[in-house]
N, CA, C and O atoms as a Maestro MAE file, in Angstrom:
{
 s_m_m2io_version
 :::
 2.0.0
}

f_m_ct {
 s_m_title
 :::
 protein
 m_atom[296] {
  # First column is atom index #
  i_m_mmod_type
  r_m_x_coord
  r_m_y_coord
  r_m_z_coord
  i_m_residue_number
  s_m_chain_name
  s_m_pdb_residue_name
  s_m_pdb_atom_name
  i_m_atomic_number
  :::
  1 25 4.405 8.746 -16.547 1 A "MET " " N  " 7
  2 3 3.934 8.673 -15.538 1 A "MET " " CA " 6
  3 2 2.729 9.226 -15.216 1 A "MET " " C  " 6
  4 15 2.706 10.455 -15.157 1 A "MET " " O  " 8
  5 25 1.536 8.516 -14.952 2 A "PRO " " N  " 7
  6 3 0.292 9.253 -14.744 2 A "PRO " " CA " 6
  7 2 0.004 10.062 -13.619 2 A "PRO " " C  " 6
  8 15 -1.000 10.758 -13.769 2 A "PRO " " O  " 8
  9 25 0.536 10.165 -12.639 3 A "PHE " " N  " 7
  10 3 0.516 10.902 -11.440 3 A "PHE " " CA " 6
  11 2 2.196 11.344 -11.147 3 A "PHE " " C  " 6
  12 15 2.515 11.788 -10.044 3 A "PHE " " O  " 8
  13 25 2.969 11.211 -11.991 4 A "GLY " " N  " 7
  14 3 4.500 12.051 -12.093 4 A "GLY " " CA " 6
  15 2 5.162 10.939 -10.912 4 A "GLY " " C  " 6
  16 15 6.187 11.337 -10.358 4 A "GLY " " O  " 8
  17 25 4.754 9.894 -10.599 5 A "LYS " " N  " 7
  18 3 5.634 9.124 -9.566 5 A "LYS " " CA " 6
  19 2 5.303 7.555 -9.702 5 A "LYS " " C  " 6
  20 15 4.239 7.229 -10.230 5 A "LYS " " O  " 8
  21 25 6.103 6.685 -9.284 6 A "VAL " " N  " 7
  22 3 6.101 5.428 -9.029 6 A "VAL " " CA " 6
  23 2 5.226 4.834 -7.783 6 A "VAL " " C  " 6
  24 15 5.134 5.648 -6.864 6 A "VAL " " O  " 8
  25 25 4.683 3.811 -7.595 7 A "PRO " " N  " 7
  26 3 4.927 2.566 -8.644 7 A "PRO " " CA " 6
  27 2 3.597 2.727 -9.690 7 A "PRO " " C  " 6
  28 15 2.506 3.127 -9.283 7 A "PRO " " O  " 8
  29 25 3.773 2.474 -10.644 8 A "VAL " " N  " 7
  30 3 3.258 2.383 -11.773 8 A "VAL " " CA " 6
  31 2 3.242 0.721 -12.304 8 A "VAL " " C  " 6
  32 15 4.343 0.173 -12.256 8 A "VAL " " O  " 8
  33 25 2.230 -0.008 -12.741 9 A "LEU " " N  " 7
  34 3 1.928 -0.954 -13.233 9 A "LEU " " CA " 6
  35 2 1.355 -1.211 -14.550 9 A "LEU " " C  " 6
  36 15 0.148 -1.422 -14.671 9 A "LEU " " O  " 8
  37 25 2.395 -1.204 -15.842 10 A "GLU " " N  " 7
  38 3 1.945 -1.411 -17.014 10 A "GLU " " CA " 6
  39 2 1.227 -2.720 -17.524 10 A "GLU " " C  " 6
  40 15 1.815 -3.777 -17.292 10 A "GLU " " O  " 8
  41 25 0.258 -2.760 -18.061 11 A "ILE " " N  " 7
  42 3 -0.102 -3.880 -18.533 11 A "ILE " " CA " 6
  43 2 -1.181 -3.902 -20.030 11 A "ILE " " C  " 6
  44 15 -2.351 -3.521 -19.989 11 A "ILE " " O  " 8
  45 25 -0.449 -4.464 -21.388 12 A "ASP " " N  " 7
  46 3 -0.793 -3.975 -22.328 12 A "ASP " " CA " 6
  47 2 -0.674 -2.770 -22.726 12 A "ASP " " C  " 6
  48 15 -1.440 -2.585 -23.671 12 A "ASP " " O  " 8
  49 25 -0.016 -1.752 -22.433 13 A "GLY " " N  " 7
  50 3 -0.004 -0.281 -22.805 13 A "GLY " " CA " 6
  51 2 -0.805 0.451 -21.813 13 A "GLY " " C  " 6
  52 15 -0.779 1.681 -21.840 13 A "GLY " " O  " 8
  53 25 -1.634 -0.275 -20.791 14 A "VAL " " N  " 7
  54 3 -2.423 0.630 -19.826 14 A "VAL " " CA " 6
  55 2 -1.512 0.821 -18.754 14 A "VAL " " C  " 6
  56 15 -0.788 -0.121 -18.433 14 A "VAL " " O  " 8
  57 25 -1.445 1.899 -18.159 15 A "MET " " N  " 7
  58 3 -0.467 2.487 -17.022 15 A "MET " " CA " 6
  59 2 -1.651 2.428 -15.772 15 A "MET " " C  " 6
  60 15 -2.750 2.984 -15.774 15 A "MET " " O  " 8
  61 25 -1.269 1.883 -15.101 16 A "LEU " " N  " 7
  62 3 -1.985 1.611 -13.647 16 A "LEU " " CA " 6
  63 2 -1.541 2.401 -12.227 16 A "LEU " " C  " 6
  64 15 -0.853 1.828 -11.382 16 A "LEU " " O  " 8
  65 25 -2.009 3.761 -12.072 17 A "PRO " " N  " 7
  66 3 -0.813 4.246 -10.711 17 A "PRO " " CA " 6
  67 2 -1.220 3.815 -9.629 17 A "PRO " " C  " 6
  68 15 -2.319 3.261 -9.631 17 A "PRO " " O  " 8
  69 25 -0.417 3.941 -8.279 18 A "GLU " " N  " 7
  70 3 -0.909 4.040 -7.020 18 A "GLU " " CA " 6
  71 2 -0.933 2.312 -6.495 18 A "GLU " " C  " 6
  72 15 -1.645 1.411 -6.937 18 A "GLU " " O  " 8
  73 25 -0.163 2.266 -5.692 19 A "SER " " N  " 7
  74 3 0.057 1.057 -4.994 19 A "SER " " CA " 6
  75 2 -1.273 0.152 -4.486 19 A "SER " " C  " 6
  76 15 -1.283 -1.078 -4.538 19 A "SER " " O  " 8
  77 25 -2.524 1.064 -3.930 20 A "ARG " " N  " 7
  78 3 -3.188 0.354 -3.422 20 A "ARG " " CA " 6
  79 2 -4.037 -0.226 -4.752 20 A "ARG " " C  " 6
  80 15 -4.353 -1.401 -4.939 20 A "ARG " " O  " 8
  81 25 -4.312 0.899 -5.606 21 A "ALA " " N  " 7
  82 3 -5.036 0.321 -6.809 21 A "ALA " " CA " 6
  83 2 -4.255 -0.730 -7.559 21 A "ALA " " C  " 6
  84 15 -5.035 -1.384 -8.252 21 A "ALA " " O  " 8
  85 25 -3.185 -1.077 -7.663 22 A "ILE " " N  " 7
  86 3 -2.097 -2.068 -8.150 22 A "ILE " " CA " 6
  87 2 -2.487 -3.390 -7.313 22 A "ILE " " C  " 6
  88 15 -2.831 -4.484 -7.759 22 A "ILE " " O  " 8
  89 25 -2.350 -3.021 -6.112 23 A "GLY " " N  " 7
  90 3 -2.394 -4.555 -5.206 23 A "GLY " " CA " 6
  91 2 -4.277 -5.017 -5.234 23 A "GLY " " C  " 6
  92 15 -4.519 -6.162 -4.852 23 A "GLY " " O  " 8
  93 25 -5.286 -4.290 -5.595 24 A "ILE " " N  " 7
  94 3 -6.436 -4.562 -5.665 24 A "ILE " " CA " 6
  95 2 -6.468 -5.262 -6.861 24 A "ILE " " C  " 6
  96 15 -6.971 -6.383 -6.943 24 A "ILE " " O  " 8
  97 25 -5.871 -4.568 -7.965 25 A "TYR " " N  " 7
  98 3 -6.403 -5.258 -9.160 25 A "TYR " " CA " 6
  99 2 -5.542 -6.661 -9.425 25 A "TYR " " C  " 6
  100 15 -6.091 -7.444 -10.200 25 A "TYR " " O  " 8
  101 25 -4.377 -7.032 -8.926 26 A "LEU " " N  " 7
  102 3 -3.446 -8.124 -8.622 26 A "LEU " " CA " 6
  103 2 -3.992 -9.049 -7.974 26 A "LEU " " C  " 6
  104 15 -4.051 -10.215 -8.363 26 A "LEU " " O  " 8
  105 25 -4.596 -8.478 -6.570 27 A "ALA " " N  " 7
  106 3 -5.139 -9.519 -5.750 27 A "ALA " " CA " 6
  107 2 -6.585 -10.307 -6.436 27 A "ALA " " C  " 6
  108 15 -6.869 -11.493 -6.269 27 A "ALA " " O  " 8
  109 25 -7.321 -9.384 -7.170 28 A "LYS " " N  " 7
  110 3 -8.655 -9.969 -7.935 28 A "LYS " " CA " 6
  111 2 -8.429 -10.602 -9.002 28 A "LYS " " C  " 6
  112 15 -9.226 -11.485 -9.320 28 A "LYS " " O  " 8
  113 25 -7.046 -10.265 -10.015 29 A "LYS " " N  " 7
  114 3 -6.445 -11.384 -10.905 29 A "LYS " " CA " 6
  115 2 -6.028 -12.525 -10.434 29 A "LYS " " C  " 6
  116 15 -6.264 -13.526 -11.109 29 A "LYS " " O  " 8
  117 25 -5.406 -12.641 -9.340 30 A "PHE " " N  " 7
  118 3 -4.787 -13.885 -8.715 30 A "PHE " " CA " 6
  119 2 -5.794 -14.835 -7.666 30 A "PHE " " C  " 6
  120 15 -5.451 -15.867 -7.089 30 A "PHE " " O  " 8
  121 25 -6.996 -14.229 -7.614 31 A "GLY " " N  " 7
  122 3 -7.967 -14.853 -6.508 31 A "GLY " " CA " 6
  123 2 -7.543 -14.700 -5.223 31 A "GLY " " C  " 6
  124 15 -7.656 -15.653 -4.452 31 A "GLY " " O  " 8
  125 25 -6.974 -13.447 -4.777 32 A "LEU " " N  " 7
  126 3 -6.416 -13.282 -3.528 32 A "LEU " " CA " 6
  127 2 -7.402 -12.273 -2.607 32 A "LEU " " C  " 6
  128 15 -7.187 -11.901 -1.454 32 A "LEU " " O  " 8
  129 25 -8.799 -11.874 -3.661 33 A "ALA " " N  " 7
  130 3 -9.132 -10.750 -3.292 33 A "ALA " " CA " 6
  131 2 -10.486 -11.186 -2.338 33 A "ALA " " C  " 6
  132 15 -11.539 -10.571 -2.506 33 A "ALA " " O  " 8
  133 25 -10.409 -12.092 -1.505 34 A "GLY " " N  " 7
  134 3 -11.662 -12.752 -1.041 34 A "GLY " " CA " 6
  135 2 -12.535 -13.614 -1.960 34 A "GLY " " C  " 6
  136 15 -12.481 -13.485 -3.183 34 A "GLY " " O  " 8
  137 25 -13.359 -14.517 -1.335 35 A "THR " " N  " 7
  138 3 -14.637 -15.133 -2.165 35 A "THR " " CA " 6
  139 2 -16.181 -14.776 -2.532 35 A "THR " " C  " 6
  140 15 -16.989 -15.196 -3.360 35 A "THR " " O  " 8
  141 25 -16.192 -13.632 -1.337 36 A "ASP " " N  " 7
  142 3 -17.292 -12.970 -1.516 36 A "ASP " " CA " 6
  143 2 -16.804 -11.301 -0.982 36 A "ASP " " C  " 6
  144 15 -15.780 -10.853 -0.466 36 A "ASP " " O  " 8
  145 25 -17.884 -10.808 -1.335 37 A "ASP " " N  " 7
  146 3 -17.934 -9.252 -0.930 37 A "ASP " " CA " 6
  147 2 -17.523 -8.828 0.685 37 A "ASP " " C  " 6
  148 15 -16.986 -7.751 0.945 37 A "ASP " " O  " 8
  149 25 -17.886 -9.918 1.782 38 A "MET " " N  " 7
  150 3 -17.631 -9.709 3.157 38 A "MET " " CA " 6
  151 2 -16.169 -9.773 3.391 38 A "MET " " C  " 6
  152 15 -15.535 -9.151 4.244 38 A "MET " " O  " 8
  153 25 -15.559 -10.925 2.188 39 A "GLU " " N  " 7
  154 3 -14.328 -11.152 2.656 39 A "GLU " " CA " 6
  155 2 -13.576 -10.313 2.005 39 A "GLU " " C  " 6
  156 15 -12.473 -10.070 2.495 39 A "GLU " " O  " 8
  157 25 -13.942 -9.695 0.819 40 A "PHE " " N  " 7
  158 3 -12.936 -8.536 0.131 40 A "PHE " " CA " 6
  159 2 -13.237 -7.097 1.078 40 A "PHE " " C  " 6
  160 15 -12.352 -6.252 0.952 40 A "PHE " " O  " 8
  161 25 -14.089 -6.822 1.769 41 A "ALA " " N  " 7
  162 3 -14.561 -5.770 2.901 41 A "ALA " " CA " 6
  163 2 -13.368 -5.935 4.226 41 A "ALA " " C  " 6
  164 15 -12.628 -5.068 4.691 41 A "ALA " " O  " 8
  165 25 -13.492 -7.164 4.550 42 A "GLN " " N  " 7
  166 3 -12.386 -7.583 5.340 42 A "GLN " " CA " 6
  167 2 -11.108 -7.408 5.407 42 A "GLN " " C  " 6
  168 15 -10.412 -7.112 6.379 42 A "GLN " " O  " 8
  169 25 -10.692 -7.702 3.787 43 A "ILE " " N  " 7
  170 3 -9.149 -7.450 3.616 43 A "ILE " " CA " 6
  171 2 -8.916 -6.469 3.278 43 A "ILE " " C  " 6
  172 15 -7.735 -6.123 3.297 43 A "ILE " " O  " 8
  173 25 -9.821 -5.660 2.861 44 A "GLU " " N  " 7
  174 3 -9.821 -3.912 2.715 44 A "GLU " " CA " 6
  175 2 -9.463 -3.106 3.867 44 A "GLU " " C  " 6
  176 15 -8.582 -2.251 3.962 44 A "GLU " " O  " 8
  177 25 -10.681 -3.719 5.122 45 A "ALA " " N  " 7
  178 3 -10.253 -2.974 6.508 45 A "ALA " " CA " 6
  179 2 -8.982 -3.378 7.334 45 A "ALA " " C  " 6
  180 15 -8.573 -2.796 8.339 45 A "ALA " " O  " 8
  181 25 -8.278 -4.783 6.568 46 A "LEU " " N  " 7
  182 3 -6.956 -4.998 7.279 46 A "LEU " " CA " 6
  183 2 -5.761 -3.936 6.428 46 A "LEU " " C  " 6
  184 15 -4.760 -3.400 6.902 46 A "LEU " " O  " 8
  185 25 -6.189 -3.895 5.321 47 A "MET " " N  " 7
  186 3 -5.098 -3.096 4.441 47 A "MET " " CA " 6
  187 2 -5.241 -1.597 5.216 47 A "MET " " C  " 6
  188 15 -4.277 -0.947 5.618 47 A "MET " " O  " 8
  189 25 -6.437 -1.257 5.317 48 A "GLY " " N  " 7
  190 3 -6.435 0.266 5.622 48 A "GLY " " CA " 6
  191 2 -5.519 0.422 7.156 48 A "GLY " " C  " 6
  192 15 -4.906 1.460 7.405 48 A "GLY " " O  " 8
  193 25 -5.540 -0.818 8.154 49 A "TYR " " N  " 7
  194 3 -5.472 -0.854 9.214 49 A "TYR " " CA " 6
  195 2 -3.739 -0.753 9.020 49 A "TYR " " C  " 6
  196 15 -3.086 -0.134 9.860 49 A "TYR " " O  " 8
  197 25 -3.239 -1.246 8.141 50 A "PHE " " N  " 7
  198 3 -2.001 -1.643 7.937 50 A "PHE " " CA " 6
  199 2 -1.475 -0.071 7.655 50 A "PHE " " C  " 6
  200 15 -0.625 0.520 8.322 50 A "PHE " " O  " 8
  201 25 -2.049 0.339 6.738 51 A "GLU " " N  " 7
  202 3 -1.623 1.822 5.955 51 A "GLU " " CA " 6
  203 2 -1.400 2.441 7.354 51 A "GLU " " C  " 6
  204 15 -0.256 2.667 7.746 51 A "GLU " " O  " 8
  205 25 -2.448 2.708 8.082 52 A "ASP " " N  " 7
  206 3 -2.621 3.662 9.218 52 A "ASP " " CA " 6
  207 2 -1.407 3.367 10.173 52 A "ASP " " C  " 6
  208 15 -0.658 4.219 10.651 52 A "ASP " " O  " 8
  209 25 -1.339 1.827 10.391 53 A "PHE " " N  " 7
  210 3 0.288 1.566 11.233 53 A "PHE " " CA " 6
  211 2 1.608 2.053 10.849 53 A "PHE " " C  " 6
  212 15 2.471 2.460 11.626 53 A "PHE " " O  " 8
  213 25 1.700 1.960 9.343 54 A "VAL " " N  " 7
  214 3 2.776 2.285 8.698 54 A "VAL " " CA " 6
  215 2 3.196 4.267 8.730 54 A "VAL " " C  " 6
  216 15 4.301 4.794 8.863 54 A "VAL " " O  " 8
  217 25 1.854 4.911 8.555 55 A "LYS " " N  " 7
  218 3 1.811 6.269 8.597 55 A "LYS " " CA " 6
  219 2 2.385 6.455 9.922 55 A "LYS " " C  " 6
  220 15 3.384 7.153 10.093 55 A "LYS " " O  " 8
  221 25 1.644 5.714 11.073 56 A "GLU " " N  " 7
  222 3 2.081 5.911 12.456 56 A "GLU " " CA " 6
  223 2 3.783 5.723 13.019 56 A "GLU " " C  " 6
  224 15 4.296 6.491 13.833 56 A "GLU " " O  " 8
  225 25 4.304 4.854 12.557 57 A "ILE " " N  " 7
  226 3 5.581 4.278 12.811 57 A "ILE " " CA " 6
  227 2 6.579 5.074 11.899 57 A "ILE " " C  " 6
  228 15 7.759 5.086 12.249 57 A "ILE " " O  " 8
  229 25 6.215 5.725 10.785 58 A "GLN " " N  " 7
  230 3 7.108 6.054 9.502 58 A "GLN " " CA " 6
  231 2 8.355 6.954 10.152 58 A "GLN " " C  " 6
  232 15 9.537 6.853 9.822 58 A "GLN " " O  " 8
  233 25 7.779 7.903 11.202 59 A "SER " " N  " 7
  234 3 8.821 9.269 11.469 59 A "SER " " CA " 6
  235 2 9.741 8.259 12.442 59 A "SER " " C  " 6
  236 15 10.967 8.312 12.339 59 A "SER " " O  " 8
  237 25 9.259 7.555 13.165 60 A "TRP " " N  " 7
  238 3 10.285 6.700 14.009 60 A "TRP " " CA " 6
  239 2 11.268 5.771 13.177 60 A "TRP " " C  " 6
  240 15 12.434 5.601 13.534 60 A "TRP " " O  " 8
  241 25 10.831 5.300 12.271 61 A "PHE " " N  " 7
  242 3 11.577 4.367 11.288 61 A "PHE " " CA " 6
  243 2 12.423 5.068 10.778 61 A "PHE " " C  " 6
  244 15 13.557 4.592 10.743 61 A "PHE " " O  " 8
  245 25 12.247 6.162 10.314 62 A "TYR " " N  " 7
  246 3 13.179 7.297 9.610 62 A "TYR " " CA " 6
  247 2 14.113 7.638 10.656 62 A "TYR " " C  " 6
  248 15 15.258 7.429 10.253 62 A "TYR " " O  " 8
  249 25 14.088 8.014 11.666 63 A "VAL " " N  " 7
  250 3 15.093 8.145 12.697 63 A "VAL " " CA " 6
  251 2 15.977 7.025 13.097 63 A "VAL " " C  " 6
  252 15 17.172 7.238 13.302 63 A "VAL " " O  " 8
  253 25 15.435 5.786 13.225 64 A "ALA " " N  " 7
  254 3 15.832 4.643 13.430 64 A "ALA " " CA " 6
  255 2 16.907 4.167 12.316 64 A "ALA " " C  " 6
  256 15 17.935 3.687 12.794 64 A "ALA " " O  " 8
  257 25 16.851 4.209 11.298 65 A "ILE " " N  " 7
  258 3 17.697 3.859 10.010 65 A "ILE " " CA " 6
  259 2 18.452 5.212 9.469 65 A "ILE " " C  " 6
  260 15 18.825 5.203 8.295 65 A "ILE " " O  " 8
  261 25 18.659 6.210 10.161 66 A "GLY " " N  " 7
  262 3 19.386 7.277 10.243 66 A "GLY " " CA " 6
  263 2 18.868 8.218 9.081 66 A "GLY " " C  " 6
  264 15 19.697 9.066 8.751 66 A "GLY " " O  " 8
  265 25 17.636 8.247 8.375 67 A "TYR " " N  " 7
  266 3 17.498 9.189 7.469 67 A "TYR " " CA " 6
  267 2 16.954 10.611 7.904 67 A "TYR " " C  " 6
  268 15 16.987 11.554 7.113 67 A "TYR " " O  " 8
  269 25 16.427 10.741 9.257 68 A "GLN " " N  " 7
  270 3 16.274 12.193 9.758 68 A "GLN " " CA " 6
  271 2 16.959 11.992 11.104 68 A "GLN " " C  " 6
  272 15 17.496 10.998 11.593 68 A "GLN " " O  " 8
  273 25 16.784 13.209 11.551 69 A "GLN " " N  " 7
  274 3 17.418 13.167 13.295 69 A "GLN " " CA " 6
  275 2 16.253 13.650 14.060 69 A "GLN " " C  " 6
  276 15 15.354 14.473 13.889 69 A "GLN " " O  " 8
  277 25 16.623 12.814 14.974 70 A "GLY " " N  " 7
  278 3 15.407 12.545 16.322 70 A "GLY " " CA " 6
  279 2 15.463 11.896 17.367 70 A "GLY " " C  " 6
  280 15 16.580 11.436 17.599 70 A "GLY " " O  " 8
  281 25 14.528 11.634 18.242 71 A "ASP " " N  " 7
  282 3 14.538 10.760 19.240 71 A "ASP " " CA " 6
  283 2 13.917 9.468 18.297 71 A "ASP " " C  " 6
  284 15 13.419 9.401 17.173 71 A "ASP " " O  " 8
  285 25 14.267 8.335 19.539 72 A "GLN " " N  " 7
  286 3 13.258 6.797 18.923 72 A "GLN " " CA " 6
  287 2 12.902 6.612 19.811 72 A "GLN " " C  " 6
  288 15 13.153 5.557 20.394 72 A "GLN " " O  " 8
  289 25 12.101 7.626 20.351 73 A "VAL " " N  " 7
  290 3 10.952 7.529 21.340 73 A "VAL " " CA " 6
  291 2 9.873 6.832 20.563 73 A "VAL " " C  " 6
  292 15 9.892 7.186 19.384 73 A "VAL " " O  " 8
  293 25 8.985 5.999 20.831 74 A "PHE " " N  " 7
  294 3 7.883 5.519 20.183 74 A "PHE " " CA " 6
  295 2 6.753 5.797 20.987 74 A "PHE " " C  " 6
  296 15 5.630 5.458 20.612 74 A "PHE " " O  " 8
  :::
 }
 m_bond[295] {
  # First column is bond index #
  i_m_from
  i_m_to
  i_m_order
  :::
  1 1 2 1
  2 2 3 1
  3 3 4 2
  4 3 5 1
  5 5 6 1
  6 6 7 1
  7 7 8 2
  8 7 9 1
  9 9 10 1
  10 10 11 1
  11 11 12 2
  12 11 13 1
  13 13 14 1
  14 14 15 1
  15 15 16 2
  16 15 17 1
  17 17 18 1
  18 18 19 1
  19 19 20 2
  20 19 21 1
  21 21 22 1
  22 22 23 1
  23 23 24 2
  24 23 25 1
  25 25 26 1
  26 26 27 1
  27 27 28 2
  28 27 29 1
  29 29 30 1
  30 30 31 1
  31 31 32 2
  32 31 33 1
  33 33 34 1
  34 34 35 1
  35 35 36 2
  36 35 37 1
  37 37 38 1
  38 38 39 1
  39 39 40 2
  40 39 41 1
  41 41 42 1
  42 42 43 1
  43 43 44 2
  44 43 45 1
  45 45 46 1
  46 46 47 1
  47 47 48 2
  48 47 49 1
  49 49 50 1
  50 50 51 1
  51 51 52 2
  52 51 53 1
  53 53 54 1
  54 54 55 1
  55 55 56 2
  56 55 57 1
  57 57 58 1
  58 58 59 1
  59 59 60 2
  60 59 61 1
  61 61 62 1
  62 62 63 1
  63 63 64 2
  64 63 65 1
  65 65 66 1
  66 66 67 1
  67 67 68 2
  68 67 69 1
  69 69 70 1
  70 70 71 1
  71 71 72 2
  72 71 73 1
  73 73 74 1
  74 74 75 1
  75 75 76 2
  76 75 77 1
  77 77 78 1
  78 78 79 1
  79 79 80 2
  80 79 81 1
  81 81 82 1
  82 82 83 1
  83 83 84 2
  84 83 85 1
  85 85 86 1
  86 86 87 1
  87 87 88 2
  88 87 89 1
  89 89 90 1
  90 90 91 1
  91 91 92 2
  92 91 93 1
  93 93 94 1
  94 94 95 1
  95 95 96 2
  96 95 97 1
  97 97 98 1
  98 98 99 1
  99 99 100 2
  100 99 101 1
  101 101 102 1
  102 102 103 1
  103 103 104 2
  104 103 105 1
  105 105 106 1
  106 106 107 1
  107 107 108 2
  108 107 109 1
  109 109 110 1
  110 110 111 1
  111 111 112 2
  112 111 113 1
  113 113 114 1
  114 114 115 1
  115 115 116 2
  116 115 117 1
  117 117 118 1
  118 118 119 1
  119 119 120 2
  120 119 121 1
  121 121 122 1
  122 122 123 1
  123 123 124 2
  124 123 125 1
  125 125 126 1
  126 126 127 1
  127 127 128 2
  128 127 129 1
  129 129 130 1
  130 130 131 1
  131 131 132 2
  132 131 133 1
  133 133 134 1
  134 134 135 1
  135 135 136 2
  136 135 137 1
  137 137 138 1
  138 138 139 1
  139 139 140 2
  140 139 141 1
  141 141 142 1
  142 142 143 1
  143 143 144 2
  144 143 145 1
  145 145 146 1
  146 146 147 1
  147 147 148 2
  148 147 149 1
  149 149 150 1
  150 150 151 1
  151 151 152 2
  152 151 153 1
  153 153 154 1
  154 154 155 1
  155 155 156 2
  156 155 157 1
  157 157 158 1
  158 158 159 1
  159 159 160 2
  160 159 161 1
  161 161 162 1
  162 162 163 1
  163 163 164 2
  164 163 165 1
  165 165 166 1
  166 166 167 1
  167 167 168 2
  168 167 169 1
  169 169 170 1
  170 170 171 1
  171 171 172 2
  172 171 173 1
  173 173 174 1
  174 174 175 1
  175 175 176 2
  176 175 177 1
  177 177 178 1
  178 178 179 1
  179 179 180 2
  180 179 181 1
  181 181 182 1
  182 182 183 1
  183 183 184 2
  184 183 185 1
  185 185 186 1
  186 186 187 1
  187 187 188 2
  188 187 189 1
  189 189 190 1
  190 190 191 1
  191 191 192 2
  192 191 193 1
  193 193 194 1
  194 194 195 1
  195 195 196 2
  196 195 197 1
  197 197 198 1
  198 198 199 1
  199 199 200 2
  200 199 201 1
  201 201 202 1
  202 202 203 1
  203 203 204 2
  204 203 205 1
  205 205 206 1
  206 206 207 1
  207 207 208 2
  208 207 209 1
  209 209 210 1
  210 210 211 1
  211 211 212 2
  212 211 213 1
  213 213 214 1
  214 214 215 1
  215 215 216 2
  216 215 217 1
  217 217 218 1
  218 218 219 1
  219 219 220 2
  220 219 221 1
  221 221 222 1
  222 222 223 1
  223 223 224 2
  224 223 225 1
  225 225 226 1
  226 226 227 1
  227 227 228 2
  228 227 229 1
  229 229 230 1
  230 230 231 1
  231 231 232 2
  232 231 233 1
  233 233 234 1
  234 234 235 1
  235 235 236 2
  236 235 237 1
  237 237 238 1
  238 238 239 1
  239 239 240 2
  240 239 241 1
  241 241 242 1
  242 242 243 1
  243 243 244 2
  244 243 245 1
  245 245 246 1
  246 246 247 1
  247 247 248 2
  248 247 249 1
  249 249 250 1
  250 250 251 1
  251 251 252 2
  252 251 253 1
  253 253 254 1
  254 254 255 1
  255 255 256 2
  256 255 257 1
  257 257 258 1
  258 258 259 1
  259 259 260 2
  260 259 261 1
  261 261 262 1
  262 262 263 1
  263 263 264 2
  264 263 265 1
  265 265 266 1
  266 266 267 1
  267 267 268 2
  268 267 269 1
  269 269 270 1
  270 270 271 1
  271 271 272 2
  272 271 273 1
  273 273 274 1
  274 274 275 1
  275 275 276 2
  276 275 277 1
  277 277 278 1
  278 278 279 1
  279 279 280 2
  280 279 281 1
  281 281 282 1
  282 282 283 1
  283 283 284 2
  284 283 285 1
  285 285 286 1
  286 286 287 1
  287 287 288 2
  288 287 289 1
  289 289 290 1
  290 290 291 1
  291 291 292 2
  292 291 293 1
  293 293 294 1
  294 294 295 1
  295 295 296 2
  :::
 }
}
């Protein structure tokens, strides 16, 4: 494991770590990374927004599924 953890995508013996790098690689490989630099930047902005959202709700979610103790106040 390159960074000692998953996720890792291995292609032809080359290991690519980190979910964002894997996502960008796959999006470009399968034509889902936009048709120009501006579309790619817009997709990146949306992904950054989604990552911020996940970080914001992570502690609430852990409480909601019983992984941590606490209030489910959001």
